[in-house]
BAGUPA-452266 format. One line per field, with one value per residue (C-alpha): residue number from 1; residue in three letters; x, y, z. Coordinates in steps of 0.25 Angstrom, whole numbers, plus 2048, in hexadecimal, padded with zeros to 3 digits. Example, Ala and Ser with C-alpha at 12.3 -4.5 7.8 and 13.67 -1.06 7.14 Angstrom:
% residues 2
num	[1, 2]
residu	[ALA, SER]
east	[831, 837]
north	[7EE, 7FC]
up	[81F, 81D]
This chain:
% residues 134
num	[1, 2, 3, 4, 5, 6, 7, 8, 9, 10, 11, 12, 13, 14, 15, 16, 17, 18, 19, 20, 21, 22, 23, 24, 25, 26, 27, 28, 29, 30, 31, 32, 33, 34, 35, 36, 37, 38, 39, 40, 41, 42, 43, 44, 45, 46, 47, 48, 49, 50, 51, 52, 53, 54, 55, 56, 57, 58, 59, 60, 61, 62, 63, 64, 65, 66, 67, 68, 69, 70, 71, 72, 73, 74, 75, 76, 77, 78, 79, 80, 81, 82, 83, 84, 85, 86, 87, 88, 89, 90, 91, 92, 93, 94, 95, 96, 97, 98, 99, 100, 101, 102, 103, 104, 105, 106, 107, 108, 109, 110, 111, 112, 113, 114, 115, 116, 117, 118, 119, 120, 121, 122, 123, 124, 125, 126, 127, 128, 129, 130, 131, 132, 133, 134]
residu	[MET, ALA, ASP, ASP, LYS, HIS, ALA, SER, GLY, MET, ALA, VAL, ARG, ARG, ALA, VAL, LEU, GLY, ASP, ALA, HIS, VAL, ASP, ARG, THR, GLU, THR, ASN, LYS, THR, ALA, PHE, ASP, GLU, ASP, TYR, GLN, ARG, LEU, ILE, THR, GLU, SER, ALA, TRP, GLY, SER, VAL, TRP, THR, ARG, GLU, GLY, LEU, THR, ARG, ARG, GLU, ARG, SER, LEU, LEU, VAL, ILE, ALA, PHE, MET, ALA, ALA, LEU, GLY, HIS, HIS, ASP, GLU, LEU, ALA, MET, HIS, ILE, ARG, ALA, THR, ALA, ASN, THR, GLY, ALA, SER, PRO, GLU, ASP, VAL, LYS, GLU, VAL, LEU, LEU, MET, THR, ALA, ILE, TYR, ALA, GLY, VAL, PRO, ALA, ALA, ASN, ALA, ALA, ILE, ALA, VAL, ALA, LYS, ARG, THR, PHE, ALA, GLU, MET, GLY, VAL, ASP, LEU, GLY, GLU, PRO, GLU, ARG, ASP, ALA]
east	[F81, F78, F79, F73, F68, F64, F63, F5E, F53, F50, F4D, F43, F3D, F3A, F36, F2C, F29, F29, F32, F28, F28, F38, F3B, F31, F39, F45, F42, F3E, F48, F4F, F5E, F54, F4E, F5A, F5F, F52, F4F, F5C, F5A, F4C, F50, F5B, F55, F46, F49, F57, F59, F4B, F41, F4D, F4F, F4A, F3F, F35, F2D, F2B, F1C, F1E, F27, F1D, F11, F18, F1C, F0E, F0A, F15, F12, F02, F05, F0D, F05, F0E, F02, F0C, F17, F0A, F06, F12, F15, F04, F08, F15, F0D, F0C, F1A, F1C, F11, F0A, EFA, EF0, EEA, EF9, EF6, EE8, EED, EFA, EF0, EEA, EF3, EF6, EEA, EEA, EFA, EFC, EED, EE0, EE1, EF1, EEA, EDD, EE7, EF0, EE5, EE0, EED, EEE, EDF, EE3, EF2, EEE, EE3, EEB, EF3, EE7, EE6, ED9, ED4, EC9, EBA, EB7, EB1, EA1, E99, E8D]
north	[F7B, F7E, F8B, F83, F7B, F89, F8D, F83, F85, F90, F8D, F84, F89, F95, F8D, F86, F91, F9D, FA9, FB3, FA8, FA8, FB6, FBA, FAE, FB3, FC2, FC0, FB7, FBC, FB7, FB1, FA7, FA8, F9A, F93, F97, F94, F85, F86, F89, F7F, F72, F72, F7A, F76, F68, F63, F69, F68, F59, F4F, F44, F4D, F58, F65, F64, F57, F5E, F69, F5F, F5A, F67, F69, F5E, F5E, F6E, F68, F5C, F66, F72, F7C, F86, F91, F86, F7F, F8D, F8E, F81, F80, F8D, F89, F7E, F87, F86, F76, F71, F6A, F6D, F6E, F61, F5C, F66, F5E, F52, F55, F5C, F4F, F47, F50, F4C, F3F, F3D, F4C, F4B, F53, F61, F64, F61, F68, F75, F73, F74, F80, F86, F7F, F86, F94, F93, F8D, F98, FA2, F9C, FA0, F8E, F8B, F7E, F7B, F79, F6F, F62, F64, F55, F58]
up	[CE8, CF0, CE6, CDC, CE6, CE6, CDA, CD5, CE1, CDD, CCD, CD2, CDE, CD5, CCA, CD5, CDD, CD4, CD3, CDA, CE8, CE6, CE4, CEF, CFA, CF4, CF5, D04, D07, D15, D1B, D25, D19, D0E, D14, D14, D05, D00, D09, D01, CF3, CF5, CFB, CF7, CEB, CE6, CEA, CEB, CE1, CD7, CD8, CCD, CD1, CD2, CCA, CCE, CCE, CD6, CE1, CE0, CE4, CF0, CF4, CF4, CFD, D08, D09, D09, D14, D1D, D1B, D18, D10, D0A, D06, D00, CFA, CF1, CED, CE8, CE0, CDB, CD3, CC8, CC7, CCB, CC1, CCB, CCB, CD2, CCF, CD5, CE1, CE3, CE3, CEE, CF5, CF5, CFA, D03, D0B, D0D, D11, D18, D1D, D1A, D21, D19, D0C, D10, D14, D07, CFC, D04, D00, CF2, CED, CF3, CED, CDF, CDF, CE4, CD4, CCC, CCA, CC9, CD1, CCA, CD0, CD6, CD0, CD2, CD3, CC9]
């Protein structure tokens, strides 16, 4: 069963994060973190991300909210990049970060918005100009 969870988890992990990210992680894996990589692949990706009930887009947005709230900026950037694969739009992310400001605090959302803007810019996503009063 663990091999099934690992295989299905790896498939979802690749679909969400992209082959380049997963290949880089696998290449950099050592004996020290091999068990950890297996754990997250089987549990997060193979058990949670494969469940019915929420779409990948919805799961993606939840993870973005959690990473923003907890201040895990590297993971936040990784999941912002993953929106290219999950169907979550920059508008979706903006809405999640507005909710984060209210429910997790303005400082957490402020930092997360900076991470999101920087990451979307690195991805070549045009976030548009602000509306100006006439």
